[in-house]
C-alpha positions as CSV (number, residue, x, y, z in Angstrom):
1,X,-55.9,-184.4,-111.3
2,X,-55.6,-183.9,-107.5
3,X,-57.8,-181.2,-106.0
4,X,-56.2,-178.3,-103.9
5,X,-57.4,-178.7,-100.4
6,X,-56.1,-175.8,-98.1
7,X,-54.8,-177.1,-94.8
8,X,-56.8,-174.8,-92.4
9,X,-59.6,-176.3,-90.3
10,X,-63.1,-174.7,-89.6
11,X,-65.1,-175.3,-86.3
12,X,-67.5,-173.9,-84.0
13,X,-67.0,-173.4,-80.3
14,X,-69.6,-172.5,-77.7
15,X,-68.5,-169.2,-76.0
16,X,-70.3,-168.0,-72.9
17,X,-70.4,-164.4,-71.9
18,X,-72.7,-163.1,-69.3
19,X,-74.8,-166.2,-69.0
20,X,-75.3,-166.0,-72.9
21,X,-73.9,-168.7,-75.2
22,X,-72.6,-167.7,-78.7
23,X,-72.1,-170.4,-81.1
24,X,-68.7,-169.0,-82.7
25,X,-67.0,-170.0,-85.9
26,X,-63.2,-170.2,-86.1
27,X,-60.6,-171.3,-88.5
28,X,-57.1,-172.5,-87.4
29,X,-53.9,-173.8,-88.8
30,X,-50.4,-174.6,-87.7
31,X,-48.7,-175.5,-84.4
32,X,-46.9,-173.8,-81.8
33,X,-47.5,-170.4,-80.3
34,X,-51.3,-169.3,-80.5
35,X,-51.9,-166.3,-82.7
36,X,-55.5,-165.2,-82.3
37,X,-56.9,-162.9,-85.0
38,X,-59.5,-160.2,-84.8
39,X,-61.3,-159.0,-88.1
40,X,-62.2,-155.4,-88.8
41,X,-65.7,-153.9,-88.2
42,X,-68.5,-155.4,-90.3
43,X,-66.4,-158.1,-91.7
44,X,-65.3,-161.7,-90.7
45,X,-62.2,-164.1,-90.2
46,X,-61.8,-164.6,-94.1
47,X,-59.7,-161.5,-93.9
48,X,-57.0,-163.7,-92.4
49,X,-57.3,-166.3,-95.1
50,X,-53.8,-165.7,-96.5
51,X,-52.1,-165.8,-93.2
52,X,-53.9,-169.0,-92.3
53,X,-52.5,-170.5,-95.3
54,X,-48.8,-169.3,-95.0
55,X,-46.6,-172.0,-94.2
56,X,-43.8,-169.6,-93.0
57,X,-46.2,-168.3,-90.4
58,X,-48.0,-171.7,-89.2
59,X,-44.6,-173.4,-88.8
60,X,-44.2,-171.5,-85.5
61,X,-47.6,-170.1,-84.9
62,X,-51.1,-171.7,-84.5
63,X,-53.1,-169.1,-86.2
64,X,-56.5,-168.8,-85.2
65,X,-59.2,-166.3,-86.7
66,X,-62.8,-166.2,-85.4
67,X,-66.0,-164.6,-86.5
68,X,-67.6,-162.3,-83.7
69,X,-71.2,-162.9,-83.1
70,X,-73.4,-161.3,-85.8
71,X,-70.5,-161.6,-88.1
72,X,-69.7,-164.2,-91.0
73,X,-70.6,-167.7,-90.0
74,X,-71.1,-166.7,-86.3
75,X,-75.0,-166.4,-85.7
76,X,-76.4,-163.8,-83.2
77,X,-77.6,-165.3,-80.0
78,X,-81.1,-166.3,-79.2
79,X,-83.5,-163.7,-79.1
80,X,-81.3,-161.4,-81.0
81,X,-84.2,-159.5,-82.6
82,X,-85.5,-158.1,-79.3
83,X,-82.6,-155.5,-79.2
84,X,-80.5,-153.5,-81.2
85,X,-77.1,-154.9,-82.0
86,X,-74.4,-152.4,-80.1
87,X,-70.8,-153.8,-79.6
88,X,-69.5,-152.5,-76.2
89,X,-65.9,-152.2,-75.0
90,X,-66.6,-154.6,-72.1
91,X,-68.3,-157.1,-74.1
92,X,-65.6,-157.1,-76.8
93,X,-63.0,-157.9,-74.2
94,X,-65.0,-160.2,-72.4
95,X,-65.7,-162.1,-75.4
96,X,-62.1,-162.2,-76.7
97,X,-61.0,-163.6,-73.3
98,X,-63.8,-166.1,-73.1
99,X,-62.9,-167.2,-76.6
100,X,-59.2,-167.9,-75.6
101,X,-60.5,-169.7,-72.4
102,X,-63.0,-171.8,-74.4
103,X,-60.1,-173.1,-76.6
104,X,-57.9,-173.4,-73.7
105,X,-55.0,-171.1,-75.0
106,X,-52.1,-170.4,-72.9
107,X,-51.3,-166.6,-73.0
108,X,-52.0,-166.3,-76.8
109,X,-50.8,-163.5,-79.0
110,X,-53.6,-161.2,-80.1
111,X,-53.5,-159.4,-83.4
112,X,-56.4,-157.2,-84.5
113,X,-57.2,-154.8,-87.2
114,X,-59.2,-151.6,-87.3
115,X,-61.6,-152.1,-84.4
116,X,-59.7,-155.3,-83.5
117,X,-56.6,-152.7,-83.3
118,X,-58.4,-150.4,-81.2
119,X,-59.3,-153.0,-78.6
120,X,-55.7,-154.0,-78.2
121,X,-55.3,-150.6,-76.4
122,X,-58.2,-151.2,-74.2
123,X,-57.1,-154.8,-73.2
124,X,-53.4,-153.4,-72.5
125,X,-55.1,-150.9,-70.0
126,X,-57.8,-153.2,-68.3
127,X,-56.1,-156.6,-68.9
128,X,-52.3,-155.9,-68.6
129,X,-50.0,-159.0,-69.3
130,X,-53.0,-161.2,-69.8
131,X,-51.8,-162.0,-73.3
132,X,-48.3,-163.1,-74.8
133,X,-48.4,-160.0,-77.1
134,X,-50.7,-157.5,-78.5
135,X,-50.6,-156.4,-82.4
136,X,-52.7,-153.4,-83.1
137,X,-53.2,-153.1,-86.8
138,X,-54.7,-149.5,-87.8
139,X,-55.5,-148.6,-84.3
140,X,-56.6,-145.2,-83.2
141,X,-56.8,-143.6,-79.8
142,X,-60.1,-142.1,-80.6
143,X,-62.2,-141.8,-83.7
144,X,-65.6,-140.3,-83.4
145,X,-66.2,-139.9,-87.2
146,X,-67.4,-143.8,-87.6
147,X,-70.5,-142.5,-85.6
148,X,-71.7,-140.3,-88.5
149,X,-71.1,-143.0,-90.9
150,X,-73.1,-145.4,-89.0
151,X,-76.1,-142.8,-89.3
152,X,-76.0,-142.9,-93.0
153,X,-75.8,-146.7,-93.1
154,X,-79.5,-147.0,-91.5
155,X,-80.9,-144.0,-93.6
156,X,-84.0,-145.1,-95.3
157,X,-82.9,-143.3,-98.7
158,X,-79.2,-144.9,-98.6
159,X,-78.6,-148.3,-100.3
160,X,-76.2,-149.7,-97.8
161,X,-74.4,-151.9,-100.1
162,X,-73.7,-149.4,-102.7
163,X,-72.7,-147.0,-99.9
164,X,-70.3,-149.4,-98.1
165,X,-68.2,-150.5,-101.2
166,X,-67.0,-147.2,-102.3
167,X,-66.1,-146.4,-98.6
168,X,-64.2,-149.7,-98.3
169,X,-62.4,-148.9,-101.6
170,X,-61.4,-145.5,-100.4
171,X,-59.7,-147.0,-97.3
172,X,-57.5,-149.3,-99.3
173,X,-54.5,-148.4,-101.3
174,X,-54.4,-148.2,-105.0
175,X,-51.1,-149.6,-105.0
176,X,-52.5,-153.1,-103.4
177,X,-53.4,-155.9,-105.9
178,X,-56.8,-155.1,-107.7
179,X,-58.1,-158.7,-106.7
180,X,-57.3,-158.3,-103.2
181,X,-59.3,-154.9,-102.9
182,X,-62.3,-156.3,-104.7
183,X,-62.0,-159.2,-102.2
184,X,-62.3,-156.9,-99.3
185,X,-65.1,-155.1,-101.1
186,X,-66.9,-158.5,-101.4
187,X,-66.6,-159.3,-97.6
188,X,-68.1,-156.2,-96.8
189,X,-70.9,-156.7,-99.1
190,X,-71.9,-159.7,-96.9
191,X,-72.5,-157.6,-93.9
192,X,-76.0,-158.0,-92.3
193,X,-78.2,-155.0,-91.7
194,X,-77.1,-152.9,-88.5
195,X,-74.1,-154.8,-87.9
196,X,-71.6,-152.3,-89.2
197,X,-73.0,-149.6,-87.5
198,X,-73.3,-151.5,-84.3
199,X,-69.5,-152.1,-84.5
200,X,-69.1,-148.4,-85.1
201,X,-70.8,-147.9,-81.7
202,X,-67.6,-149.3,-80.0
203,X,-65.0,-147.9,-82.4
204,X,-66.5,-144.2,-82.2
205,X,-68.3,-144.1,-78.9
206,X,-67.2,-146.7,-76.3
207,X,-63.7,-146.5,-77.1
208,X,-61.4,-143.7,-76.0
209,X,-57.8,-144.6,-74.9
210,X,-56.5,-141.1,-74.8
211,X,-56.9,-140.8,-70.8
212,X,-54.9,-143.9,-70.0
213,X,-52.3,-144.1,-73.0
214,X,-49.4,-142.9,-70.7
215,X,-50.3,-145.9,-68.3
216,X,-49.6,-148.6,-70.8
217,X,-46.0,-150.1,-71.1
218,X,-45.6,-151.3,-74.4
219,X,-42.4,-153.3,-73.9
220,X,-43.5,-155.1,-71.0
221,X,-46.7,-156.1,-72.7
222,X,-45.4,-156.8,-76.0
223,X,-47.7,-154.2,-77.8
224,X,-46.9,-153.3,-81.4
225,X,-48.6,-150.7,-83.4
226,X,-48.8,-151.3,-87.2
227,X,-50.2,-148.8,-89.6
228,X,-50.5,-148.7,-93.4
229,X,-49.5,-145.4,-95.0
230,X,-52.7,-145.1,-97.4
231,X,-55.4,-145.2,-94.7
232,X,-56.9,-142.0,-94.1
233,X,-58.6,-143.2,-90.9
234,X,-54.9,-144.1,-89.5
235,X,-52.3,-141.7,-90.8
236,X,-48.8,-141.6,-89.6
237,X,-49.8,-138.9,-87.1
238,X,-52.4,-140.9,-85.7
239,X,-49.9,-143.8,-84.8
240,X,-47.4,-141.0,-83.7
241,X,-50.0,-140.0,-81.1
242,X,-49.7,-143.4,-79.8
243,X,-46.0,-143.7,-80.3
244,X,-45.6,-140.5,-78.2
245,X,-47.8,-141.2,-75.3
246,X,-47.4,-145.1,-74.6
247,X,-44.1,-145.9,-72.8
248,X,-41.8,-147.9,-74.9
249,X,-43.9,-148.0,-78.2
250,X,-41.1,-145.9,-80.1
251,X,-39.1,-149.2,-80.8
252,X,-42.7,-151.0,-81.7
253,X,-44.2,-148.8,-84.2
254,X,-44.4,-150.1,-87.8
255,X,-45.6,-148.2,-90.8
256,X,-46.2,-150.2,-94.2
257,X,-46.0,-148.2,-97.4
258,X,-48.4,-148.7,-100.1
259,X,-51.0,-150.6,-97.8
260,X,-54.4,-149.2,-96.6
261,X,-56.8,-150.0,-93.7
262,X,-56.9,-153.9,-94.5
263,X,-53.4,-155.2,-94.6
264,X,-53.9,-158.8,-94.0
265,X,-56.5,-159.2,-96.9
266,X,-55.8,-156.1,-99.0
267,X,-52.1,-156.6,-99.6
268,X,-51.1,-159.9,-98.1
269,X,-47.3,-159.7,-99.7
270,X,-46.5,-156.3,-98.0
271,X,-48.3,-157.3,-94.7
272,X,-46.3,-160.5,-94.4
273,X,-43.0,-158.5,-94.9
274,X,-44.0,-156.0,-92.1
275,X,-45.5,-158.5,-89.7
276,X,-42.8,-161.4,-89.7
277,X,-40.2,-159.5,-87.9
278,X,-42.7,-158.5,-85.2
279,X,-43.8,-162.1,-84.8
280,X,-40.1,-163.0,-84.7
281,X,-39.6,-160.6,-81.7
282,X,-42.8,-161.9,-80.0
283,X,-41.8,-165.4,-80.6
284,X,-38.5,-164.8,-78.7
285,X,-40.3,-163.0,-76.0
286,X,-42.8,-166.1,-75.7
287,X,-39.9,-168.6,-75.4
288,X,-38.2,-166.6,-72.7
289,X,-41.4,-166.3,-70.6
């Protein structure tokens, strides 16, 4: 009986940012337009395993998902123990750009979830038209409450694993498949101490897109905003704030019923139904360029 072997490939690439080299793990599958996927805070690229194995997607896109430094299979840089991990807006954007350059990708499409969705807005402002498209999943213009949660994650009387799992479950939809919801919980149970709180520094303190939303042209940059209706951190009114402020976003906002904060891993089927039309539009845009 033949074993089932998935077609995706895992590799390491050495990415240099500000004179420091980061040995970075990534998985890829498919041919065609590069689609670089960014994981949520405290998680890793395994969130995109369903997308990486979807032949309908990989027929036209080279799907690439990487682990940020300190996450998943990407180790921290040398000397990491000498300073507290804090993800900043500048480093996050610089790393995404450096990763894309290290793989010699020609204007890839970026897709990120949660903090990976937040940074789409920052990139659209700081690096307009640098990428072939920007898909923001569960984005917020500003969300300071993650900082309060990060304080609890390092409290000496709090068991972080026990605290994180119900938090993650509360962010996912009860309509999503149980095995997928449990998988997201498992992904978060592997998070190293201090990493989720360090990611929350970016998500709650170093990210505030409100002052420049009106300067972004969604149609020009191929910016799409996608939100799951069962995510208390990204209700319809939160994406409506973006839709009303960002030029041209009215036609490029998508809401997914029955899905929470982690669409690619929490409810792969519903996510695929919502994201395929977006990818088709970006594919047409890419081919016209």
